[in-house]
MIZAKE-831434 format. One record per residue (C-alpha): residue number from 1; residue in one letter; x, y, z. Coordinates in nm, 2 decimals, padded with zeros to 4 digits. Last residue first. Layout:
BEGIN
    i  aa       u       v       w
  NUM   A       X       Y       Z
...
***
This chain:
BEGIN
    i  aa       u       v       w
  218   W  -03.18  -00.77  -00.85
  217   S  -03.01  -00.82  -01.20
  216   A  -03.29  -00.68  -01.41
  215   Q  -03.25  -00.31  -01.26
  214   T  -02.91  -00.32  -01.29
  213   Y  -02.68  -00.25  -00.93
  212   T  -02.37  -00.35  -00.95
  211   G  -02.20  -00.58  -00.65
  210   T  -01.92  -00.64  -00.41
  209   Y  -01.88  -00.71  -00.08
  208   I  -01.62  -00.71   00.22
  207   A  -01.63  -00.93   00.52
  206   D  -01.63  -00.66   00.86
  205   A  -01.88  -00.91   01.07
  204   S  -02.12  -00.63   01.06
  203   N  -02.09  -00.66   00.66
  202   V  -01.89  -00.42   00.43
  201   G  -02.02  -00.27   00.13
  200   W  -01.86  -00.22  -00.24
  199   L  -02.10  -00.07  -00.51
  198   T  -02.07  -00.04  -00.89
  197   G  -02.37   00.20  -01.00
  196   D  -02.13   00.39  -01.26
  195   S  -02.14   00.71  -01.09
  194   A  -02.00   00.50  -00.77
  193   V  -02.14   00.37  -00.49
  192   S  -02.03   00.29  -00.06
  191   I  -02.22   00.11   00.23
  190   Q  -02.17   00.05   00.53
  189   K  -02.32  -00.23   00.80
  188   L  -02.43  -00.45   00.52
  187   G  -02.70  -00.70   00.52
  186   G  -02.83  -00.82   00.16
  185   S  -03.15  -00.81  -00.07
  184   I  -03.19  -00.43  -00.19
  183   N  -03.49  -00.24  -00.06
  182   E  -03.59   00.02  -00.24
  181   W  -03.65   00.40  -00.11
  180   G  -03.86   00.71  -00.15
  179   S  -03.93   00.95  -00.52
  178   G  -03.62   00.96  -00.66
  177   T  -03.55   00.59  -00.62
  176   Y  -03.32   00.56  -00.31
  175   R  -03.12   00.26  -00.32
  174   Y  -03.16   00.09   00.08
  173   I  -02.99  -00.21   00.20
  172   N  -03.09  -00.37   00.56
  171   D  -02.77  -00.32   00.86
  170   N  -03.06  -00.34   01.11
  169   A  -03.00  -00.02   01.18
  168   N  -03.04   00.09   00.81
  167   V  -02.83   00.10   00.53
  166   G  -02.80   00.36   00.25
  165   W  -02.78   00.41  -00.12
  164   V  -02.78   00.72  -00.34
  163   N  -02.74   00.74  -00.65
  162   N  -02.93   00.96  -00.91
  161   A  -02.82   01.30  -00.75
  160   D  -02.40   01.19  -00.78
  159   A  -02.18   00.91  -00.56
  158   C  -02.43   00.89  -00.28
  157   H  -02.36   00.74   00.05
  156   V  -02.60   00.71   00.34
  155   H  -02.54   00.57   00.68
  154   K  -02.78   00.48   01.03
  153   L  -03.06   00.51   00.82
  152   G  -03.44   00.60   00.91
  151   G  -03.73   00.69   00.62
  150   S  -03.87   01.01   00.45
  149   I  -03.65   01.24   00.33
  148   Q  -03.59   01.56   00.59
  147   T  -03.47   01.85   00.34
  146   W  -03.16   02.06   00.46
  145   S  -03.10   02.44   00.35
  144   N  -02.89   02.65   00.12
  143   G  -02.95   02.51  -00.18
  142   D  -03.10   02.17  -00.17
  141   R  -02.89   01.94   00.09
  140   R  -03.01   01.57   00.18
  139   Y  -03.14   01.52   00.52
  138   I  -03.25   01.16   00.69
  137   N  -03.34   01.05   01.05
  136   D  -03.10   00.83   01.16
  135   N  -03.18   01.00   01.52
  134   A  -02.82   01.09   01.57
  133   N  -02.84   01.25   01.24
  132   V  -02.79   01.10   00.85
  131   G  -02.65   01.28   00.53
  130   W  -02.73   01.39   00.18
  129   V  -02.51   01.61   00.00
  128   T  -02.49   01.63  -00.40
  127   G  -02.23   01.85  -00.53
  126   D  -02.19   01.69  -00.88
  125   S  -01.91   01.49  -00.75
  124   G  -02.15   01.34  -00.48
  123   V  -02.10   01.43  -00.11
  122   S  -02.21   01.23   00.21
  121   I  -02.26   01.28   00.59
  120   Q  -02.25   01.09   00.92
  119   K  -02.34   01.21   01.33
  118   L  -02.52   01.49   01.16
  117   G  -02.64   01.84   01.30
  116   G  -02.76   02.15   01.16
  115   S  -02.60   02.51   00.97
  114   I  -02.29   02.51   00.80
  113   Q  -01.96   02.54   00.94
  112   T  -01.73   02.66   00.72
  111   W  -01.37   02.49   00.68
  110   T  -01.10   02.69   00.51
  109   D  -00.82   02.59   00.29
  108   G  -01.07   02.71  -00.03
  107   D  -01.40   02.61   00.09
  106   R  -01.44   02.28   00.30
  105   R  -01.83   02.24   00.43
  104   Y  -01.85   02.17   00.75
  103   I  -02.07   02.03   00.98
  102   N  -02.16   02.00   01.36
  101   D  -02.25   01.65   01.52
  100   N  -02.05   01.75   01.81
   99   S  -01.77   01.46   01.73
   98   N  -01.75   01.65   01.41
   97   V  -01.89   01.64   01.07
   96   G  -01.76   01.68   00.71
   95   W  -01.76   01.79   00.39
   94   V  -01.50   01.82   00.11
   93   N  -01.66   01.88  -00.30
   92   N  -01.38   02.03  -00.51
   91   A  -01.12   01.78  -00.48
   90   D  -01.41   01.51  -00.54
   89   G  -01.70   01.42  -00.40
   88   V  -01.48   01.36  -00.06
   87   A  -01.64   01.26   00.31
   86   V  -01.51   01.34   00.68
   85   Y  -01.62   01.17   00.97
   84   K  -01.50   01.21   01.37
   83   L  -01.38   01.55   01.23
   82   G  -01.11   01.80   01.39
   81   G  -00.95   02.13   01.27
   80   P  -00.60   02.17   01.01
   79   I  -00.53   01.92   00.71
   78   Q  -00.27   01.69   00.80
   77   T  -00.09   01.59   00.47
   76   W  -00.04   01.20   00.42
   75   S   00.21   01.09   00.17
   74   D   00.24   00.88  -00.18
   73   G   00.07   01.19  -00.42
   72   D  -00.08   01.36  -00.17
   71   R  -00.37   01.18   00.06
   70   R  -00.56   01.41   00.32
   69   Y  -00.57   01.39   00.65
   68   I  -00.83   01.49   00.91
   67   N  -00.76   01.44   01.29
   66   D  -01.04   01.32   01.48
   65   A  -00.82   01.17   01.71
   64   S  -00.86   00.76   01.63
   63   N  -00.81   00.89   01.30
   62   V  -00.96   01.05   00.95
   61   G  -00.96   01.01   00.62
   60   W  -00.94   01.19   00.27
   59   V  -00.85   01.06  -00.09
   58   T  -00.92   01.26  -00.42
   57   G  -00.95   00.99  -00.69
   56   D  -01.14   01.20  -00.93
   55   S  -01.47   01.06  -00.83
   54   G  -01.35   01.08  -00.48
   53   V  -01.22   00.84  -00.20
   52   S  -01.34   00.87   00.22
   51   I  -01.15   00.69   00.47
   50   Q  -01.24   00.66   00.84
   49   K  -01.06   00.55   01.12
   48   L  -00.76   00.63   00.99
   47   G  -00.37   00.49   01.06
   46   G  -00.07   00.54   00.83
   45   S   00.19   00.37   00.58
   44   V  -00.09   00.16   00.28
   43   Q  -00.15  -00.16   00.25
   42   T  -00.23  -00.28  -00.08
   41   W  -00.52  -00.51  -00.11
   40   T  -00.50  -00.74  -00.43
   39   D  -00.69  -00.78  -00.76
   38   G  -00.66  -00.49  -00.96
   37   D  -00.50  -00.26  -00.63
   36   R  -00.74  -00.20  -00.36
   35   R  -00.58   00.04  -00.12
   34   Y  -00.57  -00.07   00.24
   33   I  -00.57   00.15   00.55
   32   N  -00.46  -00.02   00.92
   31   D  -00.75   00.17   01.17
   30   N  -00.72  -00.20   01.36
   29   A  -01.06  -00.30   01.24
   28   N  -00.97  -00.23   00.91
   27   V  -00.98   00.09   00.70
   26   G  -01.05   00.08   00.33
   25   W  -01.00   00.23  -00.05
   24   I  -01.12   00.21  -00.36
   23   A  -01.03   00.42  -00.66
   22   N  -00.93   00.27  -01.00
   21   A  -01.34   00.17  -01.09
   20   N  -01.39   00.51  -00.97
   19   G  -01.49   00.69  -00.65
   18   I  -01.52   00.32  -00.43
   17   E  -01.54   00.36   00.01
   16   V  -01.45   00.09   00.26
   15   H  -01.49   00.10   00.60
   14   K  -01.49  -00.18   00.87
   13   L  -01.24  -00.42   00.66
   12   G  -01.17  -00.78   00.62
   11   G  -01.00  -00.97   00.35
   10   S  -01.09  -01.15   00.05
    9   I  -01.37  -00.99  -00.17
    8   Q  -01.75  -01.15  -00.14
    7   T  -01.99  -01.10  -00.46
    6   W  -02.30  -00.98  -00.40
    5   S  -02.66  -00.98  -00.66
    4   N  -02.58  -01.27  -00.86
    3   G  -02.55  -01.52  -00.53
    2   D  -02.85  -01.36  -00.37
    1   R  -02.82  -01.32  -00.01
***
């Protein structure tokens, strides 16, 4: 790993998400929830196995029973339905997948099922949607259909159409260039990117890393 590229952050998380520089959340191996406040982690009440934060600071998450929660002020509001993974671009862009890999989009106060099957999904603040299926095939939402993108990833994250990153089964890191995937140094099991190019991720040992992507620094 290039020391100029990734900086290790103290703590341990199994999943970390950045919505913007002031909205970074994560969950650890015990499903404890943490919010980044300055240079420290503040534990937040509740338990979630996966969390997502939008560019506007909107936070959603799911627990070990696939119950869905939205952060409202200083508390969690349970949302009807069941998802194993939820993705938030902002308050108006919320998607998720359930234990059967069915895909759902949040429309107002209801869930609309979307055709297809994905194990993990990501949505940007501009409505860009990417996901991966059980075979690590990659898909992008174009209009009302899915376009398969070449390559294989176990996890993909998009902040918007211009910031799409992912990791494969070997924890290799990739950035989408618009025409293909560029391999980035390092190894992560999960990655999250903000619209300004700031990256957060965790590796197989739950170590936390951050970096900022600029062409010259990688």
